[in-house]
C-alpha positions in Angstrom: 15.4 -6.3 9.2 12.5 -6.6 11.6 13.7 -5.0 14.9 11.2 -2.8 16.8 12.4 0.5 15.5 12.3 -0.7 11.9 8.8 -2.1 12.3 7.6 1.1 14.0 9.1 3.2 11.1 7.6 1.0 8.5 4.1 1.1 10.0 4.1 4.8 10.7 5.6 6.0 7.4 3.7 3.8 5.0 0.0 4.0 4.5 -0.9 2.1 1.3 -0.8 -1.7 1.7 -1.4 -4.1 -1.2 -2.5 -7.4 0.3 -1.6 -10.3 -2.0 -3.8 -13.3 -1.4 -6.5 -11.3 0.4 -9.7 -13.4 0.7 -13.3 -12.1 0.7 -14.2 -14.7 3.3 -14.7 -12.9 6.6 -13.3 -15.8 8.6 -9.9 -15.9 6.8 -6.9 -14.3 8.6 -6.1 -12.1 5.6 -9.6 -10.6 5.7 -9.4 -10.0 9.5 -6.0 -8.4 9.3 -6.9 -6.2 6.3 -10.2 -5.0 7.9 -8.2 -4.1 11.1 -5.7 -2.1 9.1 -8.4 -0.3 7.2 -10.1 0.7 10.5 -6.7 2.1 11.6 -6.3 4.5 8.7 -4.4 2.4 6.1 -5.5 2.1 2.5 -5.9 -1.5 1.6 -5.6 -2.7 -2.0 -6.7 -6.3 -2.5 -4.7 -8.4 -4.9 -6.5 -11.6 -5.8 -7.7 -12.6 -9.4 -10.7 -14.4 -8.0 -12.6 -11.3 -6.8 -13.7 -7.9 -8.2 -14.0 -6.2 -4.8 -13.0 -6.9 -1.2 -13.7 -4.6 1.8 -15.1 -1.9 -0.5 -11.9 -1.7 -2.5 -11.4 -2.7 -6.2 -9.5 -6.0 -6.3 -6.6 -6.4 -8.8 -5.3 -9.6 -10.4 -1.7 -8.7 -9.8 0.6 -6.1 -8.2 1.5 -4.7 -11.7 -2.2 -3.9 -12.4 -2.5 -1.5 -9.5 -2.6 2.1 -10.8 -1.6 3.9 -7.6 1.7 3.9 -5.6 2.0 1.0 -3.1 4.1 1.3 0.0 3.8 -2.2 1.6 3.3 -5.5 -0.2 1.8 -7.8 2.4 2.0 -11.5 1.3 -0.6 -14.0 2.4 0.8 -16.7 0.1 2.9 -19.8 0.5 6.6 -19.4 0.9 7.3 -20.9 -2.5 5.0 -18.3 -4.1 7.0 -15.3 -2.8 9.8 -14.8 -5.4 7.6 -13.7 -8.3 5.7 -11.4 -5.8 9.0 -10.0 -4.7 9.9 -9.2 -8.4 6.5 -7.5 -8.9 7.0 -5.5 -5.6 10.4 -4.3 -6.9 8.9 -3.5 -10.3 6.1 -1.3 -9.0 8.4 0.6 -6.6 7.1 -0.7 -3.3 9.0 0.2 -0.2 8.4 -3.0 1.9 8.0 -6.7 1.2 6.2 -8.1 4.2 5.8 -11.9 4.5 3.1 -12.9 6.9 3.2 -15.4 9.8 4.6 -18.8 8.7 6.0 -17.3 5.5 9.8 -17.1 5.4 11.5 -16.9 2.0 15.1 -15.8 2.7 16.0 -15.6 -1.0 13.2 -13.2 -1.7 14.0 -11.1 1.3 17.6 -10.8 0.2 16.5 -9.9 -3.3 14.1 -7.2 -1.9 16.8 -5.7 0.3 19.3 -5.7 -2.5 16.7 -3.6 -4.5 16.3 -1.2 -1.6 13.1 -2.5 0.0 12.7 -3.3 3.7 12.0 -7.0 4.1 10.0 -8.4 7.0 9.4 -12.2 7.3 7.2 -14.4 9.5 5.3 -11.5 11.1 1.7 -10.2 10.9 1.1 -6.6 10.1 -2.0 -6.5 12.3 -0.2 -8.0 15.3 2.8 -5.8 14.9 0.6 -2.7 14.7 -1.3 -3.6 17.8 2.0 -4.5 19.7 3.9 -1.3 18.7 1.1 1.3 18.8 -0.6 0.3 22.1 -3.4 -2.1 21.1 -2.3 -5.4 22.6 -1.0 -4.4 26.1 -4.5 -3.3 27.1 -5.6 -7.0 27.2 -2.6 -8.2 29.2 -0.4 -9.4 26.3 3.3 -9.1 26.9 4.3 -7.0 23.8 8.1 -7.1 24.7 8.1 -3.3 24.2 9.3 -1.7 27.4 8.9 2.0 27.8 8.0 4.5 30.5 6.3 6.7 27.8 2.7 6.4 26.7 2.6 5.0 23.1 2.5 7.5 20.3 -0.6 7.0 18.4 -0.7 7.2 14.6 -2.3 10.4 13.3 -5.4 9.2 11.6 
């Protein structure tokens, strides 16, 4: 489910994000999104067996190796790679399986929802945060969020 209210709830109630496929290359979308989220008060946990550390955080080879509670599993992987990541997300007790832009594995989303997780597909955490919490509309982007109220900012 990825309606505005669900996305707003997910991003306001969950603060620890494991980014599967996070790259240490500054020009990669995963790095850019993770850095933005870090700067907005989220704890980022990199998951990539190729690196020891990214963005000042210890990098883990898999979700199951993370020693702390994870709220959101943000997947920067190909659609075909999502099912085993989904199983790991369920196993570690994550609350959300988030598939990034261009990633849409319906079967994994159904499996995650059946296990009690929220499932988001084909959306970027960074873009949704900016859209829902007031970052994008300042530059003239139509966020499709209509309200007479000033956006409620996250308490950082």
